[in-house]
N, C-alpha and C positions, 0 to 999 in steps of 0.2 A: 675530912682528911683526904688528901690527894694520893691516888695510887701510883706508885712508881712502876713504870714499864720496864720489863726485862730488855726490850729491844729499843730503848729510848736513845741510843747513841746517835749522834748526828751523822755518823758514817754508815748507818744501816737505814737506807731509804726504801720505803715501799714494803716493809715487812709487817704491816698491820694484819694481813691475812694470817701470817704465821703465828702472831700473838693470839689472835682469836682461835686459831686451831689448837694451840697449847692450852688455852682456857677450856675449850670443849673437851679435850682429852682428859684433863685433870678432873673433870666432873663425873667421869665414869666411876660409879661406886659399886654397882651390882656385880657379884662374882659368878653369876649364872648365865650361861653354862660355862663350865671350866674349859680352857683351851690350851693348846700348845702351838708354838710357832717354831718351825724347824727349817734349816737350810738343807736342801737335797743336793748332793754333790753331782757334778757333771758325769755322765756315763753314756757310752754308745753314741757319741757325737752330739748328744743333747746338751744344751747349756745348763748350768745350775739354776735352781729355782727355789722359791719359798713355798711352804705348805702350812696352812693354818688348819688345825684339827680341833673340832669342837665336840664335846661329849653331849650328844642329844638323844640319849636312850629314851625309847618310847615314842619318838616322833617318826612319822613316815615322811617320805619325800614330798608328798603333796601338802604337808603341814609346815614346811620350811620354805622360806623365800630368801634368795641371795640376790642382792642388787648392788650396783655401783653407780653412784651419782656424785659428780664434782669431787673426784678423788676420795670418796668415802665408801668403803665396803660395809654394807649392812646385812647382817644375818638375823632373820626374825623367825620365830616359830609360834604357832598357835594351835593348841589341842582343844578339841571340843569334848565336853563331857558326854559319855554315852548314857542316855537315860534308861536303857534297858538293863544296866548293871545295878545290882543291889549289894553294895559293899558292907561287910561286917566291920572291916577296919580299912581305912584308906591312908596308907603311909606314903604312897607315890602320888603326888599332886599333879593334876593336869594344869600346867602353868604355861604362860606365854613368856617369851623372852625377846630381847633385841640386843644384839651385840654389834658395836661399830668399831671399825678399824680405819685409820686414816692412811691412805696410800700416797707414796711419793710420786712425783711426776714421772711418767714412763712405766709405772707398775701396771700390769694388766692381768686380770683374772683369766686364766686359761682353761679352767674347768672345776667342777665340783662333783663329789661322789659321796653317797651315804651308804655305809657298810658297817654292819655289826654295831649300830648305835653311835658311830663316829662319822661326822661330816668333815670331809677333807676338801679344802679349797686350795687350788694351786695358783700361784702367782709368779709371773716372770717379769723381769725388768727389761724393757726395750732399751736398746742403746740410743741415747739422745745425741743428736748431731750438735757438735760444738760449733758455734757461730762467732766469727770475729767480724765486726762491722767498723769500718773506718768512718769517722764523722768529720766532714769537711768544716773548716773554720772560716766563717765569713769575715771579711775585712771591713772595718768601719771607716777606713781612710782612703 
């Protein structure tokens, strides 16, 4: 059976990357860690920006890594078990995670902060320059 593409219109040329991006985003199933995305209003001459907040209780800053590669923000965490502890009950698992966010062109991570078990990552959209390019038409006659 042939799969029908969402972006198969002959008027949408060169959008294969977006289709692959949509497939990649739809495969994200794990809900850990929970997160919020909020828009922070402009104030004191600062432009508005976005903030992603992840609940990463129990992780220290050296156990979390935030990277951006090819417009993809990846937040990953890895906790090591402490062999010196003797648990009678273990309800809080030391687990690893990886959460990915796809960033639009012009989105830039401006900082990250871990406070009270919440990791906040600030993003700002850089103004993209609009370009108009006139294409000369060659004459064949």
